[in-house]
N, C-alpha and C positions, 0 to 999 in steps of 0.2 A: 504494500500500500504506500501511497505518497503522503508525506507529512511535512509540514512547514515548521521551521524553527526561526524565530525572530530575536535579534539581539540589538541593543543600543550600541552604537559605535561613536567614538570620540576622535574625529580627525583633527589634526593640527590646523593652524590658520592657513598654511600653504596648501595642505591637502583639501581643506574645505573649499578653497578657491578653485582648485583643480576639478573637484567634483561638481561644483556649480557650473564651471565652464563646460564640463562634459554634458550636463543636463541641457544647457543652452544649445550646444552643438546638435544634440539628439533632437531637440525640439524643432530646430530649423530644418533638419533633414526630414523629420516626420511631416512637417508642413509642405516641404518641397515635393515629397512623394504623394501626398494627398492632392496637391495642386496638379501634379502630372496626371493622376488618374482622372480627376474631375475635368480637366481641360481636354484630354484625349477623348473622353466619352461625349462631352458636349459639342466639340468641334468636328470630330471625325467619326463618332459612333463606335469607337473601338474600346475594348477593355484591357487595361494593363494589369497583369497578374503579379503575384508575389515574387516569382522567380525572375521575372524581368527586372524588377526593382532591386532584388538581391545582387544582381550583376553590377548595379551602379555603386555599390559600396566601395569597390576597388577604385573607381573613378573619383569618388568623393575623397578618399584618403590621399589621392595623388594631387588633388587640386585645392583642397581646403587646408589652410595652415593649422587650424585648431583640431582638425580631424586626424592629423598625422600621429598624434600621441594617444589616440583612443583606439582600443582594441577593436578589430573588425567585427567580432561577435556582438559587440554593443550595438553597432548599426544594424546588424542582421536581426537583432531582437526588436529594434524600432520598426523594421519592415514587417516583421511577424505580428507585432502589436497592431499595426495599421490594417493588415490583412484580416485579423480577428475582428476588428471593428467593422469592416465591410461585410464579413460573413454574418455577423450579428445583425447588421442592417438588412441584408437579404432575407435572413430567417424571419425577422419581424415583419417585413413587407409581405412575405409569402403567407404568414399566419394571419394577415389582415390587421395587425396591430400598427400603432404609430411607429413608422420606420426609424426615425432619428438618424439622419444622414451624418456620417463622421464629420466632426467639426475641426477647424483649425485651432491649434493650441496656443493660447497666450502664455505669458511668462508665469502666471499664477495657476495654470492648468496643466503643467507638465512637471512632474516632480520625481521621476525615477529613471534608472537605466539598469540593464541587466547583463549577465553573462550566462552562457548556455552550456558550458562544459567545465567541470572541475579540473584544475591543473592547467587549463588553457585560458589564461586571463585572470584567474583568481585562485587563491589557495589559502587554507588556514595554516599559519606559520606560528606554532606555539600559542601564545596568548594574543597574537595579532592576526589581522586579516590582510593578506598581500593582494593588492589590486594592480593590474597592469596599468602603467602610466601614472599611478598615484602614489604607490609605495605601501609600506606596512602601517596599517591603521589600527589603533588601539580599540579594543572592544570590551564590553561588559558581559562576560560569559557566565550568566547566572545559572545555566544548566548545560550539561553535556549535549553535544550533537549526536543523534542516534542514526544508525544506518549509513547508507552510501549517499554522499552528497552529489546531487545532480546539477542544479542550477543555483544562481544567486541573483537577487534583486536588491539594489541599493535605493533606498527611498528617503526623501526629505519630507519631514512631517512636523509642522508647527515649529520650524527652526531647528529641529533635532534630526539626526541621521540614524537610519536603521538598516541592518543587513538581514534579509530574509532568505534562508537556505531552504531549498526544496530537496528532501531526502527520500530515498526509498528504504522503508523499514519493514520489518516482519511484524505481523500482528502479535499482540500479547494478550491472549485470552485470559479472562478472569475465571475463577472457580465458580461453579453454579451455586445459586442460593435457593432455588426453587420458589422464588417470590415473583409476583407480577404486580403491576400498578397501572392505573389510569391517571393521566395528568390533564388537568383543565387549567389553562391560563386565564387570568382575569386582570382587573384593574384595582379593585379594593384589596385583593390579595394577589401577589404575583402568580402563584399557582396553588391549586388544591389537588390533593391526591385521593385516590379511592380508599386509602387507609384512614382518611379523616384528617390528614395533616394539612395545615395552612402555612404557606411560606409568605412572609410579608413582602410588600412592594416598597423598596426604599425611595422610589420616585426621584431618581438622581437629577434629572433635568429640572424638574419643578423646584427642587431644593436649591439648585444653583441659579435659578432665573433672576433672583434679585441682583446678584453680582454680575451676571451676564448682561443685564439691562444697563448697568452702569458702564461696563466696558464697551458695549455697543454705542452708547451715547458718546463716549470719548472718541471712538473712531469717527462717528458722523460729524463731530465738531472740527476734526483736523482737515487741513487743506488737501484736496485730492492730488496725489503724486508727490507729496512732501515726505521728508524723512520722519517727522513725528507721526504721520499717519501710518507709515509702514511699521513703526515701533508699536503703535496702538493696536494694529491688526495682528501683529505677532503675539501680543499679550492675550488678545481675545482668542486667537487660535489655540494657544496653550491651555487656556481654561476649558475650551470646548473639548480638547484632547483629554484633559483631566477627568471631565464628566464621562466621556466615552470609556476611559480606562476603568473608572469605578463600576460602570455597568457591566463591562465585559468580565472583569475580575469576579464579580458577584455571580454572574450567570455561569461562568466556567466552573465555579465551586458547586453550584446547584446541580449542574449537569454531571459532574464527577460523582457527587453523592448518590444521584439516582442510578447511574450506571453501575456503581460498585455494589448497590443494594439489591437491584432487581434484575431478573433474567429477561423479562419482557416489559417494555414500556410502551404504553398506548397514548398517542396524542391526537389532537384534531388536525385535519388537513385544512388549515385556515388559508383563505385567500386574503392576505393582509393588505395587498395593494387596493383591493376593493373596499376593505373595511375602513381604511383611513380616509375614504371619501366623505365619511361622516365627520364634519368639522367639530362636532361636540366631543368626539372620542379620539380623534386622530393623534393629538399630542400625547394622551395617556397611553395609547396603544404603542406608539413608537418609543416612548420613554421606557416602556416595559421590556422592550427588546425581545418580543415573541419570536420573531424570525431568526434572530441570532441564537436564541436558546434551542430552537428546533434544529438548526443546522449543527450546533455543537453536540446535541444528543445523537444526531445521525452519524457524525464523524466518530464520536467516541464509541458508539455501538458497534461500528465496523471493526474498530481497533480491538475492543474487548470481547468480541464474539457474543454480543447481546442482540436481542431482537427488538427492533423499533417498528411499530405498526402505526400507520396513519389511517384514521377513520373519518367518515363523513361527519361534519359538525352539526348536521341538521337536527334541531330539536333536542340536543343533548341536555340542555338546561331545563327545557319545558316538559321532559318526560319523567314520570315517576320511575325510579330505579328498582322498585319492587314489583308493581303491578303493570307498568307500561302505559298508564294513562297519560295523555298529553294535555297539559294545562293550557287553556285557550287564552286567558287574559293575564299572563305572567309578564310583568314589566321588569325593566332593569333595576328599578328601585326595590323590588321584592328580593331580599337576600336570603330568605328562608322559605322553604317549600314544605307544605304539609298536605298529605293525601288522605282520603277516606280509608285507605288500607292500613292506616296507622304509621305510615312512613313520615318522618319529620326530620329533615336534614338541612344543613347549609346548602344553598343553591349550587355553589361550585363543587362541593363534595358529591352531591347528587349527580352532577354532570360528569364528574370524573369516573364514578361507578358505571354510568351508561357508556362512557368511552371505552372502558376496559371490557365491558360485556360485548360490545360490538367487535372488539379486537380479537377476543379469544373464542368467539363462536363462529363455527363454520358449518353450514348446512343444518343449523338447528342443534348442533352438538358442540359441547365445550371441549377445548383442547387441554384444559387445566382442571384439576380436581378442586373446585371451589364450591362452597355450600350454596351459593346463589347463582352460579354461572349458567345453569340451564333453566332458570326461572322463566316460564312462558310470558310473553307480553299479552296480557288479557285486558279487556276493557275495565273501566272503573266500576261499571254496574255489575259485571261478572265477579270482580274481586269482592264487592260488597256482599254478594250472596254467599 
């Protein structure tokens, strides 16, 4: 399996200048390749492909003074990135979605460059990272790199520099626990499990909004293009990054706990892009990081040999987890559900149980030995009898 390892690096002043120069050279080459494809299609009706532009790398290094010190693989990655952007554009257009034609990159919209082969352009040299044309860069190696290193991406983010290694590693299966769980994500609580556990929602963005508001006002008051504005933007970017890291750290820990404790985890197959169209809930949904949590659970399940099942979210909250009756007038303000069959549960816990029942039931039979797994879904009137 493929796994990424990211580390903070601390380039010297000279190295930082060289890396920024590399990014700028790559950005200009990206825009030139995009302009070539766009012009050729509009004026001549022909399509220029990936391999035709890869042959231009040699010409670039021979004619551009700044490109001579940059490894050729770096420019090949630029061409590959542009080709991926076009492939995504064609895929969206074919699917009937908003295509989103690849755009030209301004200075604030291009922040990385990559190497595609370990030992050819980059190498880990003891406690430092050796980069072609840049030198040995100090790094903060907070954990060992696992597996076989394949590629590297150097990224500038909020004024700091990071090295992301793509490695090929062997899965590390965890021992079986014999436990299963259904997970329902929410706003009042980040998630509820079918075991009745509620995990709080720290609401990172809402907690940081007061400070973000001040920092954003400071940016808006600075003169566009000025040095003080760039400094204010950097401070704002760093705080946004801080909030993001808070969220990711918390969600990573939650995902790790679930994966280590359960053999099967059932979640809803939510269409988050559609859900955030509700402007009353969009901020809370995005602040909760539902999509990131689902992706982390998916990745960790593959690595640990766990089973992750996505089920339809239709009426999971409105269905009684005991008798199967569907409540007609259950609004979002109702946080507790009670049924005539004597079921009385937290709304999210009830939904989590329904999610698990859908995941473990196949053709009316349960794949797990649970006391309620094969409970038939009968009407409320039948249950009352």
